[in-house]
Every structure is written in C-alpha cells, then in structure tokens.
N, CA, C and O atoms as CSV, one atom per row, in Angstrom:
chain,resi,resn,atom,element,x,y,z
A,1,UNK,N,N,-214.423,84.936,162.326
A,1,UNK,CA,C,-213.558,86.845,162.350
A,1,UNK,C,C,-214.442,86.266,160.674
A,1,UNK,O,O,-214.920,85.342,160.015
A,2,UNK,N,N,-214.135,87.647,160.778
A,2,UNK,CA,C,-214.834,88.438,159.196
A,2,UNK,C,C,-214.267,89.516,159.208
A,2,UNK,O,O,-213.729,90.246,160.040
A,3,UNK,N,N,-214.580,89.504,157.577
A,3,UNK,CA,C,-213.779,91.357,157.270
A,3,UNK,C,C,-214.588,92.623,157.268
A,3,UNK,O,O,-215.746,93.039,157.260
A,4,UNK,N,N,-213.371,92.993,157.280
A,4,UNK,CA,C,-214.776,94.293,157.813
A,4,UNK,C,C,-213.644,95.755,157.359
A,4,UNK,O,O,-212.723,96.343,157.927
A,5,UNK,N,N,-214.565,95.911,155.634
A,5,UNK,CA,C,-213.752,96.944,154.907
A,5,UNK,C,C,-213.582,98.350,155.392
A,5,UNK,O,O,-214.705,98.718,155.736
A,6,UNK,N,N,-212.558,99.488,155.619
A,6,UNK,CA,C,-212.501,100.386,155.906
A,6,UNK,C,C,-213.747,101.741,155.446
A,6,UNK,O,O,-213.202,102.324,154.509
A,7,UNK,N,N,-214.593,102.162,155.616
A,7,UNK,CA,C,-215.364,103.173,154.947
A,7,UNK,C,C,-214.802,103.949,155.022
A,7,UNK,O,O,-214.061,104.367,155.912
A,8,UNK,N,N,-215.300,104.581,153.228
A,8,UNK,CA,C,-213.892,106.115,152.817
A,8,UNK,C,C,-213.444,107.738,153.712
A,8,UNK,O,O,-214.001,108.650,154.324
A,9,UNK,N,N,-212.959,107.586,153.556
A,9,UNK,CA,C,-212.120,108.667,154.747
A,9,UNK,C,C,-212.733,108.011,156.893
A,9,UNK,O,O,-212.675,108.516,158.014
A,10,UNK,N,N,-213.042,107.198,156.516
A,10,UNK,CA,C,-213.271,106.213,157.904
A,10,UNK,C,C,-212.029,106.034,158.775
A,10,UNK,O,O,-210.982,106.042,158.127
A,11,UNK,N,N,-211.928,105.906,159.828
A,11,UNK,CA,C,-210.778,106.613,161.238
A,11,UNK,C,C,-210.898,105.011,161.248
A,11,UNK,O,O,-211.865,104.277,161.449
A,12,UNK,N,N,-209.346,104.707,160.910
A,12,UNK,CA,C,-209.178,102.732,161.112
A,12,UNK,C,C,-209.213,102.701,162.550
A,12,UNK,O,O,-209.569,101.526,162.643
A,13,UNK,N,N,-209.113,103.100,163.781
A,13,UNK,CA,C,-209.696,103.060,164.890
A,13,UNK,C,C,-210.574,103.013,165.727
A,13,UNK,O,O,-210.549,102.881,166.951
A,14,UNK,N,N,-211.736,103.183,164.661
A,14,UNK,CA,C,-212.812,103.707,165.218
A,14,UNK,C,C,-214.029,102.528,164.693
A,14,UNK,O,O,-214.611,102.948,163.693
A,15,UNK,N,N,-214.559,101.068,165.184
A,15,UNK,CA,C,-215.165,100.396,165.033
A,15,UNK,C,C,-216.090,100.831,164.194
A,15,UNK,O,O,-215.963,99.977,163.316
A,16,UNK,N,N,-217.063,101.648,163.762
A,16,UNK,CA,C,-218.119,102.498,162.719
A,16,UNK,C,C,-218.067,102.387,162.469
A,16,UNK,O,O,-218.683,101.553,161.805
A,17,UNK,N,N,-216.524,103.321,162.175
A,17,UNK,CA,C,-216.468,103.066,160.256
A,17,UNK,C,C,-215.865,102.075,159.392
A,17,UNK,O,O,-215.161,102.382,158.430
A,18,UNK,N,N,-216.124,100.941,159.714
A,18,UNK,CA,C,-215.615,99.568,159.072
A,18,UNK,C,C,-217.369,98.674,158.902
A,18,UNK,O,O,-218.187,98.345,159.761
A,19,UNK,N,N,-217.364,98.578,157.855
A,19,UNK,CA,C,-218.633,97.426,156.873
A,19,UNK,C,C,-217.808,96.328,157.114
A,19,UNK,O,O,-216.612,96.125,156.906
A,20,UNK,N,N,-219.214,95.293,157.872
A,20,UNK,CA,C,-219.093,93.669,157.563
A,20,UNK,C,C,-218.478,93.206,155.739
A,20,UNK,O,O,-218.982,93.755,154.759
A,21,UNK,N,N,-217.739,92.506,155.655
A,21,UNK,CA,C,-217.949,92.093,154.267
A,21,UNK,C,C,-218.105,90.140,154.014
A,21,UNK,O,O,-217.905,89.322,154.912
A,22,UNK,N,N,-218.285,89.985,153.358
A,22,UNK,CA,C,-218.942,88.296,153.527
A,22,UNK,C,C,-217.344,87.352,152.218
A,22,UNK,O,O,-217.510,86.397,151.459
A,23,UNK,N,N,-216.422,87.906,152.399
A,23,UNK,CA,C,-215.165,87.685,152.477
A,23,UNK,C,C,-214.148,88.955,152.051
A,23,UNK,O,O,-214.555,90.097,151.839
A,24,UNK,N,N,-212.933,88.586,151.978
A,24,UNK,CA,C,-211.858,89.221,151.820
A,24,UNK,C,C,-211.842,90.595,150.641
A,24,UNK,O,O,-211.779,90.288,149.451
A,25,UNK,N,N,-211.892,91.870,150.967
A,25,UNK,CA,C,-212.220,92.557,150.353
A,25,UNK,C,C,-210.794,92.844,149.319
A,25,UNK,O,O,-209.628,92.819,149.714
A,26,UNK,N,N,-211.266,93.117,147.898
A,26,UNK,CA,C,-210.249,93.451,147.325
A,26,UNK,C,C,-209.585,94.982,147.477
A,26,UNK,O,O,-210.180,96.053,147.365
A,27,UNK,N,N,-207.903,94.711,147.822
A,27,UNK,CA,C,-207.417,95.970,148.146
A,27,UNK,C,C,-205.570,96.099,147.475
A,27,UNK,O,O,-205.436,95.348,146.508
A,28,UNK,N,N,-205.132,96.359,147.592
A,28,UNK,CA,C,-204.030,96.938,146.137
A,28,UNK,C,C,-203.420,98.021,146.702
A,28,UNK,O,O,-203.829,99.177,146.811
A,29,UNK,N,N,-202.272,97.456,147.091
A,29,UNK,CA,C,-201.726,98.985,147.990
A,29,UNK,C,C,-200.607,99.256,148.713
A,29,UNK,O,O,-199.610,98.881,148.097
A,30,UNK,N,N,-200.328,99.808,149.887
A,30,UNK,CA,C,-199.625,99.448,150.972
A,30,UNK,C,C,-199.580,100.532,151.468
A,30,UNK,O,O,-198.671,100.601,152.294
A,31,UNK,N,N,-200.270,101.638,151.328
A,31,UNK,CA,C,-200.147,103.029,151.981
A,31,UNK,C,C,-201.292,103.516,153.014
A,31,UNK,O,O,-201.232,104.482,153.775
A,32,UNK,N,N,-202.325,102.620,152.847
A,32,UNK,CA,C,-203.524,102.938,154.261
A,32,UNK,C,C,-204.330,101.954,154.476
A,32,UNK,O,O,-204.461,101.164,153.541
A,33,UNK,N,N,-204.853,101.780,155.328
A,33,UNK,CA,C,-205.737,100.454,155.983
A,33,UNK,C,C,-207.072,100.033,155.165
A,33,UNK,O,O,-207.932,100.831,154.791
A,34,UNK,N,N,-207.085,98.838,154.986
A,34,UNK,CA,C,-207.834,98.898,153.836
A,34,UNK,C,C,-209.453,98.265,154.076
A,34,UNK,O,O,-210.615,98.559,153.792
A,35,UNK,N,N,-208.579,97.059,154.888
A,35,UNK,CA,C,-209.736,96.392,155.606
A,35,UNK,C,C,-208.793,95.303,156.922
A,35,UNK,O,O,-207.592,95.073,157.062
A,36,UNK,N,N,-209.730,94.956,157.512
A,36,UNK,CA,C,-209.521,93.760,159.220
A,36,UNK,C,C,-210.122,93.164,159.119
A,36,UNK,O,O,-211.281,93.448,158.813
A,37,UNK,N,N,-209.645,91.820,159.339
A,37,UNK,CA,C,-210.279,90.902,159.895
A,37,UNK,C,C,-210.458,90.332,160.680
A,37,UNK,O,O,-210.162,89.139,160.617
A,38,UNK,N,N,-211.053,90.888,161.878
A,38,UNK,CA,C,-211.529,91.268,163.151
A,38,UNK,C,C,-212.598,90.087,163.998
A,38,UNK,O,O,-211.815,89.178,163.720
A,39,UNK,N,N,-213.305,89.620,164.499
A,39,UNK,CA,C,-214.495,88.853,165.463
A,39,UNK,C,C,-215.130,90.341,164.972
A,39,UNK,O,O,-214.453,91.316,164.645
A,40,UNK,N,N,-216.339,90.275,164.998
A,40,UNK,CA,C,-217.531,90.940,165.091
A,40,UNK,C,C,-217.910,91.273,166.439
A,40,UNK,O,O,-217.437,90.411,167.179
A,41,UNK,N,N,-218.718,92.361,167.256
A,41,UNK,CA,C,-219.310,93.028,168.280
A,41,UNK,C,C,-220.974,92.063,168.016
A,41,UNK,O,O,-221.134,91.167,167.188
A,42,UNK,N,N,-222.007,92.585,168.973
A,42,UNK,CA,C,-222.958,92.567,168.809
A,42,UNK,C,C,-223.800,93.768,167.376
A,42,UNK,O,O,-224.909,93.672,166.850
A,43,UNK,N,N,-223.013,94.488,167.219
A,43,UNK,CA,C,-223.555,96.058,166.307
A,43,UNK,C,C,-223.002,95.140,164.658
A,43,UNK,O,O,-223.404,95.571,163.577
A,44,UNK,N,N,-222.202,94.065,164.724
A,44,UNK,CA,C,-221.198,93.696,163.642
A,44,UNK,C,C,-220.260,94.343,162.824
A,44,UNK,O,O,-220.020,94.305,161.618
A,45,UNK,N,N,-219.681,95.089,164.007
A,45,UNK,CA,C,-218.851,96.129,163.690
A,45,UNK,C,C,-217.573,95.319,164.373
A,45,UNK,O,O,-217.900,94.354,165.065
A,46,UNK,N,N,-216.040,95.625,164.248
A,46,UNK,CA,C,-215.131,94.605,164.431
A,46,UNK,C,C,-214.813,94.715,165.890
A,46,UNK,O,O,-214.944,95.752,166.541
A,47,UNK,N,N,-214.478,93.816,166.255
A,47,UNK,CA,C,-213.324,94.075,167.782
A,47,UNK,C,C,-212.197,94.776,167.323
A,47,UNK,O,O,-211.636,94.493,166.265
A,48,UNK,N,N,-211.782,95.832,168.203
A,48,UNK,CA,C,-210.714,96.722,167.546
A,48,UNK,C,C,-209.490,96.032,168.313
A,48,UNK,O,O,-208.394,96.511,168.021
A,49,UNK,N,N,-209.492,95.123,169.124
A,49,UNK,CA,C,-208.788,94.721,169.926
A,49,UNK,C,C,-206.422,95.274,170.122
A,49,UNK,O,O,-205.780,95.828,169.231
A,50,UNK,N,N,-205.993,94.940,171.172
A,50,UNK,CA,C,-204.547,96.058,170.706
A,50,UNK,C,C,-203.980,95.089,170.207
A,50,UNK,O,O,-202.810,95.297,169.885
A,51,UNK,N,N,-204.504,93.782,169.963
A,51,UNK,CA,C,-202.925,93.032,169.673
A,51,UNK,C,C,-203.514,92.822,168.220
A,51,UNK,O,O,-202.596,92.353,167.546
A,52,UNK,N,N,-204.732,92.979,167.395
A,52,UNK,CA,C,-204.899,93.877,166.254
A,52,UNK,C,C,-204.219,94.941,166.079
A,52,UNK,O,O,-203.172,94.872,165.434
A,53,UNK,N,N,-204.767,96.450,166.742
A,53,UNK,CA,C,-203.923,98.160,166.297
A,53,UNK,C,C,-203.048,97.853,166.643
A,53,UNK,O,O,-202.691,99.031,166.633
A,54,UNK,N,N,-201.392,96.873,167.343
A,54,UNK,CA,C,-201.047,96.472,166.929
A,54,UNK,C,C,-200.241,95.708,165.865
A,54,UNK,O,O,-199.017,95.739,165.735
A,55,UNK,N,N,-200.834,95.243,165.369
A,55,UNK,CA,C,-200.925,94.837,163.536
A,55,UNK,C,C,-201.251,95.079,162.528
A,55,UNK,O,O,-200.965,94.619,161.423
A,56,UNK,N,N,-202.083,96.072,162.965
A,56,UNK,CA,C,-202.099,97.698,161.626
A,56,UNK,C,C,-200.881,98.472,161.696
A,56,UNK,O,O,-200.190,98.742,160.714
A,57,UNK,N,N,-200.602,98.873,163.069
A,57,UNK,CA,C,-199.469,99.555,163.218
A,57,UNK,C,C,-198.398,99.086,162.753
A,57,UNK,O,O,-197.482,99.907,162.721
A,58,UNK,N,N,-197.996,97.355,162.113
A,58,UNK,CA,C,-196.300,97.007,161.845
A,58,UNK,C,C,-196.818,97.155,160.192
A,58,UNK,O,O,-196.048,97.453,159.279
A,59,UNK,N,N,-198.482,96.845,159.999
A,59,UNK,CA,C,-197.908,96.578,158.540
A,59,UNK,C,C,-198.469,98.187,158.412
A,59,UNK,O,O,-199.477,98.130,159.117
A,60,UNK,N,N,-198.413,99.098,158.084
A,60,UNK,CA,C,-198.097,100.239,157.794
A,60,UNK,C,C,-196.869,100.665,157.816
A,60,UNK,O,O,-196.587,101.435,156.898
A,61,UNK,N,N,-195.555,100.275,159.003
A,61,UNK,CA,C,-194.589,101.145,158.830
A,61,UNK,C,C,-193.958,100.072,158.162
A,61,UNK,O,O,-192.865,100.447,157.739
A,62,UNK,N,N,-194.170,99.026,157.922
A,62,UNK,CA,C,-193.495,97.408,156.731
A,62,UNK,C,C,-194.313,97.835,155.936
A,62,UNK,O,O,-194.965,96.814,156.155
A,63,UNK,N,N,-195.067,98.492,155.039
A,63,UNK,CA,C,-195.932,99.089,154.571
A,63,UNK,C,C,-195.672,97.311,153.183
A,63,UNK,O,O,-195.048,96.950,152.186
A,64,UNK,N,N,-196.924,96.747,154.412
A,64,UNK,CA,C,-196.507,95.182,153.942
A,64,UNK,C,C,-198.049,94.562,154.349
A,64,UNK,O,O,-198.110,94.481,155.576
A,65,UNK,N,N,-199.131,94.168,153.791
A,65,UNK,CA,C,-200.336,93.273,154.549
A,65,UNK,C,C,-199.821,91.946,155.387
A,65,UNK,O,O,-198.869,91.200,155.161
A,66,UNK,N,N,-200.889,91.931,156.527
A,66,UNK,CA,C,-200.410,90.816,157.322
A,66,UNK,C,C,-201.909,90.400,156.822
A,66,UNK,O,O,-202.606,90.905,155.942
A,67,UNK,N,N,-202.237,88.939,157.985
A,67,UNK,CA,C,-202.941,87.863,158.049
A,67,UNK,C,C,-204.444,88.712,158.327
A,67,UNK,O,O,-205.537,88.154,158.220
A,68,UNK,N,N,-204.317,89.755,158.597
A,68,UNK,CA,C,-205.941,90.415,159.867
A,68,UNK,C,C,-205.838,92.020,158.681
A,68,UNK,O,O,-206.700,92.663,158.082
A,69,UNK,N,N,-204.432,92.133,158.792
A,69,UNK,CA,C,-204.992,93.581,158.032
A,69,UNK,C,C,-204.460,93.993,155.903
A,69,UNK,O,O,-203.398,93.980,155.281
A,70,UNK,N,N,-205.588,94.223,155.625
A,70,UNK,CA,C,-204.777,94.661,153.847
A,70,UNK,C,C,-204.632,96.157,154.188
A,70,UNK,O,O,-204.937,96.902,155.119
A,71,UNK,N,N,-204.070,96.234,153.090
A,71,UNK,CA,C,-204.054,97.826,152.530
A,71,UNK,C,C,-203.782,98.201,151.634
A,71,UNK,O,O,-203.170,97.425,150.901
A,72,UNK,N,N,-204.098,99.826,151.046
A,72,UNK,CA,C,-204.475,100.243,149.467
A,72,UNK,C,C,-203.620,101.353,149.615
A,72,UNK,O,O,-203.127,101.923,150.589
A,73,UNK,N,N,-203.568,101.535,148.206
A,73,UNK,CA,C,-202.470,103.516,148.464
A,73,UNK,C,C,-204.016,104.253,149.032
A,73,UNK,O,O,-204.052,105.441,149.354
C-alpha cells in the first residue's frame, strides 16, 4: 500500500486527482480528505475500493482521520 495526496480542488472519488507520495503526507484538520492509503494501480493511482470509500465517508462523518484516510481543514 502507498499514500496518495489529493490534489488541490481534486475530487476524492477520482483516482486521477491523487498524487502518490513516498510517505504519509502531513495533514491537519477534520473537514476534508487530504490523503488516502491504498494499493496503487498500474498508473500509480489509488485503487479506490468500496471499503476505502466507506472508510472515507465514516472519517468525514466522524471528523476523525482513520488508518487509511487523513483529513485537513
């Protein structure tokens, strides 16, 4: 698995709106998706599985980062 940061103004449900990172990006806050940890596809974009999308929803709903989802303000 790898960390991917969401590009500025990116849509968190579109894999092409992410950039692969060498380590977990620095994120601070509770309002928006900042980064996700996922398996890279052949284009080094995150595989946004249903399980990961559900984790993203729960993280936003609870306003709390999770194992595979980082949030920002």
